[in-house]
C-alpha positions as CSV (number, residue, x, y, z in Angstrom):
1,M,96.8,122.3,129.2
2,N,98.8,124.2,126.6
3,L,96.6,126.2,124.3
4,T,98.0,127.7,121.0
5,I,95.7,129.7,118.8
6,S,97.1,131.0,115.5
7,G,95.7,132.6,112.4
8,H,96.6,132.2,108.8
9,H,95.7,135.2,106.6
10,L,93.8,136.5,109.6
11,E,94.6,138.4,112.8
12,V,93.4,136.6,116.0
13,T,91.6,139.3,118.0
14,P,91.2,139.1,121.7
15,A,87.5,138.6,121.3
16,L,88.1,135.7,118.9
17,R,90.7,134.2,121.3
18,M,88.3,134.4,124.2
19,Y,85.5,132.8,122.2
20,V,87.7,129.9,121.2
21,T,88.9,129.5,124.8
22,E,85.4,129.5,126.2
23,K,84.3,126.9,123.7
24,L,87.3,124.6,124.4
25,D,86.4,124.6,128.1
26,R,83.6,122.2,127.2
27,I,86.2,119.6,126.1
28,T,88.2,119.9,129.3
29,R,85.0,119.6,131.3
30,H,84.4,116.1,129.6
31,F,88.0,114.9,129.8
32,D,90.6,116.4,132.0
33,Q,93.7,114.7,130.7
34,V,94.2,117.1,127.7
35,V,97.9,117.9,127.3
36,D,98.1,120.2,124.3
37,V,95.6,122.0,122.1
38,K,96.6,123.7,118.8
39,V,93.9,125.7,116.9
40,L,94.5,127.2,113.5
41,L,92.0,129.7,112.1
42,S,92.3,130.6,108.5
43,I,90.6,132.3,105.6
44,E,90.8,130.5,102.3
45,N,90.9,132.5,99.0
46,Q,88.1,130.6,97.3
47,K,85.6,131.8,94.8
48,E,82.6,130.5,96.7
49,K,81.9,132.5,99.9
50,E,80.1,129.7,101.8
51,R,83.1,127.6,102.9
52,R,85.8,130.3,103.2
53,Q,86.4,130.4,106.9
54,R,88.2,127.4,108.3
55,A,89.0,126.2,111.8
56,E,91.3,123.3,112.5
57,C,92.3,121.8,115.8
58,N,94.8,119.2,117.0
59,I,94.4,117.9,120.5
60,H,97.0,115.7,122.2
61,V,95.3,113.7,125.0
62,K,96.7,111.0,127.2
63,G,96.8,108.0,124.9
64,S,96.3,109.5,121.4
65,D,95.9,112.6,119.2
66,L,92.6,113.9,117.9
67,F,92.1,116.1,114.9
68,A,89.0,117.9,113.5
69,E,88.4,120.6,111.0
70,S,85.4,122.7,110.0
71,A,84.6,125.2,107.2
72,H,81.8,127.7,107.2
73,A,80.9,131.2,105.9
74,D,81.2,132.6,109.4
75,L,84.3,131.9,111.5
76,Y,82.3,131.7,114.8
77,A,80.0,129.1,113.2
78,A,83.1,127.2,112.1
79,V,84.5,127.2,115.6
80,D,81.1,126.0,117.0
81,E,81.0,123.1,114.5
82,L,84.7,122.3,115.3
83,V,84.1,122.1,119.0
84,D,81.0,119.9,118.4
85,K,83.2,117.4,116.4
86,L,86.0,117.5,119.0
87,D,83.5,117.0,121.8
88,R,82.2,113.8,120.2
89,Q,85.7,112.5,119.6
90,V,86.8,113.2,123.2
91,V,83.7,111.5,124.7
92,R,84.3,108.5,122.4
93,H,88.0,108.4,123.4
94,K,87.1,108.6,127.1
95,D,84.6,105.8,126.7
96,R,87.2,103.6,125.0
97,I,89.8,104.0,127.7
98,Q,87.5,103.4,130.6
99,D,87.6,100.0,132.2
100,H,84.1,98.5,131.7
101,H,84.9,95.2,133.3
102,H,83.5,94.3,136.7
103,E,84.9,91.8,139.1
104,A,83.1,88.5,139.1
105,P,81.0,88.2,142.2
106,K,82.4,85.8,144.8
107,R,80.7,82.5,144.9
108,L,78.6,81.6,147.9
109,M,79.3,78.1,149.3
């Protein structure tokens, strides 16, 4: 899995990088066919303080691409919300690609 964490108007500290990596381990625990993950952490220059910190993520999994974004007053809370959204998407994607059909039972003669 290729992981890219970048910051826009923000320096990505080692503690922040480790926090994001630990949170994204939850996604790979649910679905192991993740090819590429790109995380963008940014601070918007808005007047209201409550939705300033943003976290966006693109995940390339086998079969499709998943995207989620989150905004919050605290960057760590934005990352938590982002991972929750991605986790739901990954579980739904995994459920869709699984084969739910069973073979018909053989007839007894």
